[in-house]
C-alpha positions in Angstrom: 20.5 -17.0 -57.3 20.0 -20.1 -55.2 19.6 -23.8 -55.9 18.3 -26.8 -54.0 20.7 -29.7 -53.5 19.1 -33.0 -52.4 20.7 -36.4 -51.7 18.0 -38.9 -52.3 16.8 -42.1 -50.7 16.4 -40.9 -47.1 13.5 -42.2 -45.0 11.1 -39.5 -43.8 9.8 -39.9 -40.3 8.3 -37.5 -37.8 5.8 -34.7 -38.2 5.4 -31.9 -40.8 3.0 -29.1 -39.8 1.1 -27.5 -42.6 0.9 -23.8 -42.9 -1.8 -21.4 -44.1 -3.0 -21.9 -47.7 -1.2 -19.9 -50.4 -4.3 -19.9 -52.5 -6.3 -18.3 -49.7 -3.9 -15.8 -48.3 -3.2 -14.3 -51.8 -6.9 -13.4 -51.9 -7.4 -12.5 -48.3 -4.7 -9.8 -48.3 -6.2 -7.9 -51.3 -9.7 -8.4 -49.7 -8.4 -6.6 -46.5 -8.2 -3.2 -48.3 -12.0 -3.3 -48.6 -12.3 -2.6 -44.9 -12.7 1.0 -43.8 -10.9 0.0 -40.5 -8.4 -2.6 -39.3 -8.4 -6.3 -40.1 -6.1 -9.1 -38.9 -5.2 -12.3 -40.8 -3.9 -15.2 -38.8 -1.9 -18.3 -39.8 -0.2 -16.4 -42.6 2.5 -18.5 -44.5 5.9 -17.1 -44.9 6.1 -17.3 -48.7 7.3 -14.8 -51.3 3.9 -14.2 -52.8 2.8 -12.7 -49.4 5.9 -10.4 -49.5 4.8 -9.0 -52.9 1.2 -8.5 -51.8 2.5 -6.6 -48.7 4.5 -4.3 -51.0 1.3 -3.6 -53.1 -0.7 -2.8 -50.0 2.0 -0.4 -48.7 2.1 1.2 -52.2 -1.7 1.8 -51.7 -0.9 3.5 -48.3 -2.1 0.6 -46.2 -0.3 0.3 -42.8 0.9 -3.2 -42.0 2.0 -4.7 -38.7 3.6 -8.1 -39.4 3.9 -10.5 -36.4 5.2 -14.1 -36.3 2.2 -15.7 -38.1 -0.3 -12.8 -38.5 -0.7 -9.5 -40.4 -2.7 -6.5 -39.2 -3.8 -4.3 -42.0 -5.0 -0.7 -41.4 -7.0 0.3 -44.5 -8.4 3.6 -43.3 -6.1 5.7 -45.5 -5.9 3.5 -48.5 -5.4 5.5 -51.8 -6.0 4.5 -55.3 -2.9 4.5 -57.5 -1.5 2.5 -60.4 -0.1 -0.9 -59.5 3.1 -1.0 -61.6 4.2 -3.9 -63.8 7.2 -4.7 -61.7 4.9 -5.7 -58.8 1.8 -7.0 -60.6 4.0 -9.2 -62.8 5.4 -11.1 -59.9 2.3 -13.2 -59.1 -1.0 -14.1 -60.7 -3.0 -13.1 -57.6 -2.2 -9.4 -58.1 -5.4 -9.5 -60.2 -7.5 -9.6 -56.9 -6.7 -5.9 -56.5 -8.9 -5.3 -59.6 -12.0 -6.4 -57.8 -11.0 -4.8 -54.5 -10.1 -1.4 -55.9 -13.0 -1.3 -58.3 -15.3 -2.0 -55.3 -13.8 0.7 -53.1 -12.9 3.4 -55.6 -14.8 2.5 -58.8 -11.5 2.9 -60.7 -8.5 0.6 -61.1 -5.2 0.9 -63.0 -3.1 -2.3 -63.0 -0.7 -4.1 -65.3 -1.4 -7.6 -66.5 -0.7 -10.1 -63.7 2.2 -12.5 -63.8 3.1 -15.8 -62.0 3.6 -19.3 -63.4 3.0 -19.7 -67.1 0.5 -22.4 -67.9 -0.6 -21.1 -71.2 -3.1 -18.3 -72.1 -4.8 -18.3 -68.7 -7.0 -15.4 -69.8 -8.9 -13.3 -67.3 -11.9 -12.8 -69.6 -14.3 -14.2 -67.0 -13.2 -11.6 -64.5 -13.5 -8.8 -67.0 -16.9 -9.8 -68.3 -18.1 -9.9 -64.8 -16.8 -6.4 -64.0 -18.6 -5.2 -67.2 -21.8 -6.8 -66.1 -21.6 -4.9 -62.8 -21.3 -1.6 -64.8 -17.6 -1.1 -65.4 -15.9 -0.2 -68.6 -12.4 -1.6 -69.5 -9.7 0.0 -71.5 -6.3 -1.4 -72.4 -3.2 0.7 -72.8 -0.5 -1.8 -73.8 -0.4 -4.3 -71.0 -2.2 -2.0 -68.5 -5.9 -2.4 -67.6 -7.9 0.7 -66.8 -11.2 -0.3 -65.2 -13.7 2.4 -64.5 -17.3 2.6 -63.3 -19.6 5.5 -62.4 -21.5 3.1 -60.2 -21.6 -0.6 -59.6 -25.0 -2.3 -59.7 -25.8 -5.8 -58.6 -26.6 -8.2 -61.5 -26.7 -11.9 -62.5 -23.4 -13.3 -63.7 -23.1 -16.8 -65.2 -19.5 -18.0 -65.4 -18.7 -20.1 -68.5 -16.1 -22.0 -66.3 -16.1 -22.4 -62.6 -13.0 -20.3 -62.2 -11.6 -19.8 -58.6 -10.0 -16.4 -59.5 -13.1 -15.1 -61.2 -15.4 -16.2 -58.4 -13.3 -14.4 -55.8 -12.7 -11.3 -57.9 -16.4 -10.9 -58.6 -17.2 -11.3 -54.9 -14.7 -8.6 -54.1 -16.1 -6.3 -56.8 -19.8 -6.8 -55.8 -19.7 -6.5 -52.0 -20.3 -2.8 -52.1 -22.4 -2.8 -55.3 -26.0 -1.5 -55.2 -28.5 -4.3 -54.9 -28.0 -8.1 -55.2 -25.4 -9.9 -57.3 -25.8 -13.6 -58.1 -22.9 -15.6 -59.4 -23.9 -18.8 -61.2 -21.5 -21.7 -61.8 -19.3 -20.3 -59.1 -16.2 -22.3 -58.1 -16.6 -24.2 -54.8 -13.0 -24.4 -53.5 -12.4 -24.1 -49.7 -10.4 -21.0 -50.4 -13.5 -19.2 -51.7 -15.3 -20.0 -48.4 -12.3 -18.7 -46.5 -12.5 -15.3 -48.4 -16.3 -15.1 -48.1 -16.0 -15.7 -44.3 -13.5 -12.8 -44.0 -15.7 -10.5 -46.0 -18.8 -11.5 -44.0 -16.8 -10.9 -40.8 -16.3 -7.3 -42.1 -20.0 -6.9 -42.5 -20.6 -8.1 -46.1 -23.7 -10.1 -47.0 -22.5 -13.2 -48.9 -24.5 -16.4 -49.0 -23.8 -19.7 -50.8 -20.0 -19.6 -50.8 -18.9 -23.2 -51.3 -21.8 -23.9 -53.6 -22.3 -23.2 -57.3 -24.6 -20.2 -56.6 -23.3 -17.3 -54.6 -25.5 -14.3 -53.7 -24.1 -11.0 -52.6 -26.2 -8.1 -51.2 -24.2 -4.9 -51.4 -23.4 -2.9 -48.3 -22.0 0.7 -47.9 -19.3 0.0 -45.4 -17.1 -2.8 -44.2 -15.4 -2.7 -40.8 -13.1 -4.5 -38.4 -12.6 -8.2 -38.9 -10.3 -11.1 -38.4 -9.8 -14.5 -40.1 -7.7 -17.6 -40.0 -6.1 -18.8 -43.2 -7.2 -22.3 -43.8 -4.5 -25.1 -43.9 -2.9 -25.4 -47.3 -4.4 -28.6 -48.9 -1.8 -28.5 -51.8 1.2 -28.3 -49.4 -0.4 -31.1 -47.4 -1.0 -33.2 -50.5 2.6 -32.7 -51.6 3.9 -34.0 -48.3 1.4 -36.9 -48.3 2.9 -38.0 -51.7 6.3 -37.7 -50.2 5.2 -40.0 -47.3 3.8 -42.6 -49.8 7.3 -42.5 -51.5 9.6 -42.5 -48.4 7.6 -42.3 -45.2 8.0 -44.4 -42.1 5.0 -43.2 -40.1 5.3 -39.6 -41.4 2.6 -37.5 -39.9 1.1 -34.5 -41.8 -0.5 -32.3 -39.2 -2.7 -29.2 -39.0 -4.9 -30.2 -42.0 -8.5 -30.5 -42.9 -8.8 -34.1 -44.3 -12.0 -33.4 -46.2 -10.2 -30.9 -48.3 -7.9 -33.8 -49.5 -10.6 -36.3 -50.3 -9.9 -36.6 -54.0 -6.2 -37.2 -53.4 -6.9 -39.7 -50.6 -9.2 -41.7 -52.9 -6.4 -42.0 -55.4 -3.8 -43.0 -52.8 -6.1 -45.8 -51.8 -6.5 -46.9 -55.4 -2.7 -47.0 -55.5 -2.5 -49.3 -52.5 -1.1 -46.6 -50.1 -1.9 -47.1 -46.4 -2.5 -44.3 -44.0 -4.2 -43.5 -40.7 -6.5 -40.5 -40.5 -7.6 -38.5 -37.5 -9.4 -35.2 -37.1 -6.6 -32.9 -38.2 -3.7 -35.2 -39.3 -2.8 -38.1 -41.4 0.1 -40.6 -40.8 1.4 -42.3 -43.9 4.2 -44.8 -44.8 6.0 -45.9 -47.9 4.1 -48.3 -50.2 6.2 -51.1 -51.6 3.7 -52.4 -54.2 2.1 -49.3 -55.8 -0.6 -49.8 -58.3 -1.1 -47.7 -61.4 -4.2 -45.5 -61.7 -5.7 -42.8 -63.8 -6.3 -39.2 -62.8 -8.3 -36.4 -64.4 -8.0 -32.9 -63.0 -11.3 -31.1 -62.2 -12.6 -28.2 -60.3 -13.2 -28.8 -56.6 -14.2 -31.3 -55.2 -12.5 -33.1 -58.1 -8.8 -33.9 -58.2 -6.9 -30.6 -58.0 -4.7 -29.4 -60.9 -2.1 -28.3 -58.4 -1.4 -31.9 -57.4 -1.5 -33.4 -60.9 2.2 -32.7 -61.4 3.5 -33.9 -58.0 1.6 -37.2 -58.1 3.4 -38.1 -61.4 6.4 -39.1 -59.2 4.3 -41.6 -57.3 2.7 -42.9 -60.5 6.1 -43.4 -62.1 7.0 -45.8 -59.2 3.8 -47.8 -59.6 3.6 -51.0 -61.5 1.7 -50.7 -64.8 0.5 -47.8 -66.9 -1.2 -44.7 -65.5 -2.7 -41.7 -67.2 -2.9 -38.0 -66.0 -5.4 -35.9 -67.9 -5.0 -32.2 -67.4 -8.3 -30.3 -68.1 -7.7 -27.0 -66.3 -4.6 -25.5 -67.9 -3.2 -26.1 -71.4 0.5 -25.9 -70.6 1.2 -27.7 -67.3 3.9 -30.2 -68.5 7.1 -28.4 -67.5 8.0 -31.3 -65.2 7.9 -34.0 -67.8 11.3 -33.6 -69.6 13.1 -33.5 -66.3 11.4 -36.5 -64.9 12.3 -38.3 -68.1 15.9 -37.2 -67.6 15.8 -38.7 -64.1 14.5 -42.0 -65.4 10.7 -41.8 -65.7 8.9 -43.3 -68.6 6.4 -40.6 -69.6 4.8 -39.8 -73.0 2.6 -36.7 -73.5 -0.1 -36.1 -76.1 -2.8 -33.5 -76.0 -2.4 -32.7 -72.3 -2.5 -36.4 -71.4 0.5 -38.0 -69.7 1.0 -41.7 -70.1 3.3 -43.0 -67.3 4.7 -46.5 -67.3 6.3 -47.9 -64.2 8.0 -48.8 -62.0 11.1 -46.7 -62.6 14.2 -45.8 -60.6 14.9 -42.1 -60.4 18.5 -41.1 -60.7 19.8 -37.7 -59.4 20.8 -35.1 -62.0 20.6 -31.3 -62.6 17.1 -30.0 -63.3 15.2 -26.7 -63.3 11.8 -25.7 -62.0 9.6 -24.2 -64.7 6.7 -23.3 -62.3 5.7 -23.8 -58.7 4.1 -27.2 -58.8 6.7 -28.5 -61.4 9.3 -27.5 -58.8 7.4 -29.5 -56.2 7.4 -32.5 -58.5 11.1 -32.2 -59.0 11.9 -32.1 -55.3 9.7 -35.2 -54.7 11.6 -37.0 -57.4 14.9 -35.9 -56.0 13.9 -37.1 -52.5 13.4 -40.6 -53.8 16.2 -40.6 -56.4 19.5 -42.4 -56.2 22.3 -39.9 -55.8 22.3 -36.1 -55.8 19.9 -33.8 -57.6 20.4 -30.1 -58.0 17.3 -27.9 -58.7 17.6 -24.4 -60.1 14.9 -21.7 -60.5 13.8 -22.5 -56.9 12.2 -19.1 -56.6 9.1 -20.7 -58.1 9.1 -23.3 -55.3 9.6 -20.8 -52.5 6.4 -19.0 -53.7 4.3 -21.8 -52.3 6.3 -23.9 -49.7 7.2 -22.2 -46.5 10.4 -23.4 -44.7 10.7 -26.3 -47.2 14.3 -27.2 -46.3 13.7 -27.1 -42.5 10.5 -29.1 -42.7 12.0 -31.9 -44.8 15.3 -31.9 -42.9 13.5 -32.2 -39.6 11.9 -35.5 -40.8 15.1 -36.9 -42.2 15.7 -35.6 -45.7 19.2 -34.6 -46.9 18.3 -31.2 -48.5 19.9 -27.7 -48.5 19.8 -24.4 -50.3 23.1 -23.3 -51.8 24.2 -20.2 -53.6 24.8 -20.6 -57.3 28.5 -19.8 -58.0 
């Protein structure tokens, strides 16, 4: 077991390069097994979720060649076998193997996916879509058995614009007979990334990035390559760090349009930054203004940045509100920020934050990935030393966290828990 130890108050200056998006690569790797040949994924982040997905692909008899920032996947000899609970339970994105294996073999056996706990987070939208395509679903304890004699294109209207369901139904329908139309599809950039990969293989997907996606089924998918898009959530986290402690801190290798909703809020808070084609330079703001934030599906404010921005809001003068509309239990950061000095009240998934406060270092624990990011941001700006445990959550989504922050001036290290 390891812990993060951070001595706060250090100015951050220099450049942080953003890696490939976690939320893309965790779908691109399962998508690769749909190819009947070899595929290559570039700009792959070195995070623990990727390690688990590689294990699952190898379990399915896929052959991997892992290079510095790319993975080659040979799927010619993929087999269909049960994905055990000890693997599926390690991350939420294991559910993408449902759509991929159903598409390729018309049969899937997989245990309920794991990952961060934000409440019920049911996958009913995925399952209803599979049934609409012709599959039947049986539960044996916590194991899903999904079976289809054949998959036929159909119209699917999602009750909620779910990223996971949109991607999973694209995977399931690329080899279905006829045309599938997904209405109220999610529009996140990661969906466009996955659709591009599938189209590079020979799939026929139109409309990715809009609310209506049309997929015409094909019999075979072949060789392809794709670049993982830059991680907009990692970029947003470090932009918030720059607004807290930056002295011309540059966040590089980004797509600024993917960060528009965050940048609007930073402007509202009086944060100054300079933007170019693929980077943003940002500095500490001494007179932060309070603002209100409501999480929404893309292009609205992302739920994955609702927790991290609470640190910045706590430093702002006045009262701010954060309204979480996507997940019912995403408040694991609150009690620790309170212990560090923040003035936060929570009622019905609404945080009321009154600032400015001074954060004080203490011992805290990450309850999920983005709560962990929130805590390391608070620790960076806190007076004194902060120790964060349960950092396995953080390492799921932030590659080379310690090196990236140390290189720009932070006093941060990983230590073994004695």
